[in-house]
C-alpha positions as CSV (number, residue, x, y, z in Angstrom):
1,M,53.0,113.4,134.4
2,L,55.7,111.8,132.9
3,I,55.5,110.3,129.3
4,R,58.0,107.5,128.1
5,H,57.6,105.3,125.3
6,S,54.6,106.6,123.4
7,Y,55.0,105.9,119.7
8,V,53.0,105.9,116.4
9,R,54.0,103.4,113.9
10,T,56.2,104.8,111.0
11,Q,53.7,104.1,108.1
12,A,51.0,106.0,110.4
13,Q,53.2,109.1,111.2
14,K,52.6,112.6,109.4
15,M,49.0,112.0,109.7
16,G,48.4,114.1,112.9
17,I,47.7,110.7,115.1
18,G,50.9,111.7,117.2
19,T,49.8,115.2,118.1
20,K,46.3,113.9,118.9
21,L,47.7,111.3,121.3
22,L,49.8,113.7,122.9
23,L,46.8,116.2,123.2
24,H,44.8,113.4,124.8
25,L,47.5,112.5,127.3
26,E,47.9,116.3,128.2
27,S,44.1,116.2,128.7
28,M,44.5,113.6,131.5
29,A,47.3,115.3,133.3
30,D,46.5,117.8,136.2
31,K,50.0,118.7,136.4
32,P,53.0,119.6,134.2
33,V,54.2,117.2,131.5
34,L,57.8,115.8,131.1
35,I,58.9,113.6,128.2
36,G,62.0,111.8,128.2
37,T,63.6,110.6,125.0
38,W,66.8,109.8,123.4
39,A,69.1,112.6,122.6
40,A,69.5,111.1,119.2
41,S,66.0,111.1,118.4
42,L,66.0,114.3,116.6
43,W,62.7,113.5,114.8
44,A,61.1,112.8,118.2
45,I,62.5,116.3,119.8
46,S,61.3,117.9,116.8
47,F,57.9,116.8,117.0
48,Y,57.7,117.6,120.6
49,E,59.1,121.0,120.2
50,K,56.5,121.7,117.5
51,N,53.9,120.8,120.1
52,G,55.1,123.6,122.4
53,Y,57.7,121.5,124.6
54,T,61.1,122.8,125.5
55,L,64.2,121.0,126.1
56,V,65.4,121.5,129.8
57,S,69.1,122.3,130.8
58,E,71.5,119.5,131.1
59,E,71.6,120.2,134.8
60,E,67.9,120.1,135.5
61,K,67.6,117.0,133.0
62,N,69.9,115.1,135.3
63,L,68.1,116.2,138.3
64,L,64.7,115.2,136.8
65,L,65.9,112.1,135.6
66,S,67.3,111.0,138.9
67,D,64.3,112.2,140.8
68,Y,61.5,110.9,138.6
69,W,62.9,107.9,136.5
70,S,64.6,104.9,137.3
71,I,67.3,104.2,134.7
72,P,70.7,103.5,134.3
73,E,73.6,106.0,134.3
74,R,74.5,105.5,130.5
75,Q,70.7,105.9,129.5
76,M,70.8,109.4,131.5
77,E,73.9,110.4,129.6
78,T,72.1,109.5,126.1
79,S,68.5,111.0,127.0
80,V,67.0,114.4,127.1
81,V,63.8,115.9,129.0
82,L,61.3,118.0,127.5
83,A,58.9,120.0,129.5
84,N,55.5,121.6,128.4
85,Q,54.5,125.4,129.1
86,R,52.9,124.5,132.4
87,W,56.1,123.0,133.7
88,C,57.9,126.3,132.4
89,K,55.4,128.6,133.9
90,A,55.4,126.6,137.2
91,K,59.3,126.9,137.3
92,L,59.1,130.9,136.7
93,I,56.5,131.3,139.4
94,L,58.8,129.4,141.6
95,A,61.8,131.4,140.6
96,E,59.6,134.6,141.3
97,R,58.8,133.3,144.7
98,K,62.2,132.5,145.7
99,K,63.5,136.0,144.5
100,N,60.5,137.7,146.5
101,L,61.5,135.7,149.6
102,W,65.3,137.1,149.4
103,K,63.8,140.4,149.3
104,I,62.0,140.0,152.5
105,K,65.0,138.7,154.4
């Protein structure tokens, strides 16, 4: 699931609404969740990190943005992608499988 443009009005922030909205969106997802936001939105990045999300590497961000988002190059340069724990676990499992395949060969 990809989340873009999910906001809580400024005057309603710090009341738990954003976390409840995020939990609701996550409950609807049967797959890992990725969130794209502006790199300059430090408050948004902090919010997602407090809710268990991790910034992906620059290389992975560029791959994800080009594969799953349709945005201009400049927007890619000024964006970040955060992934939930399901994404991180799935990535670790995939890396472990690849490692085991090399052992077999």
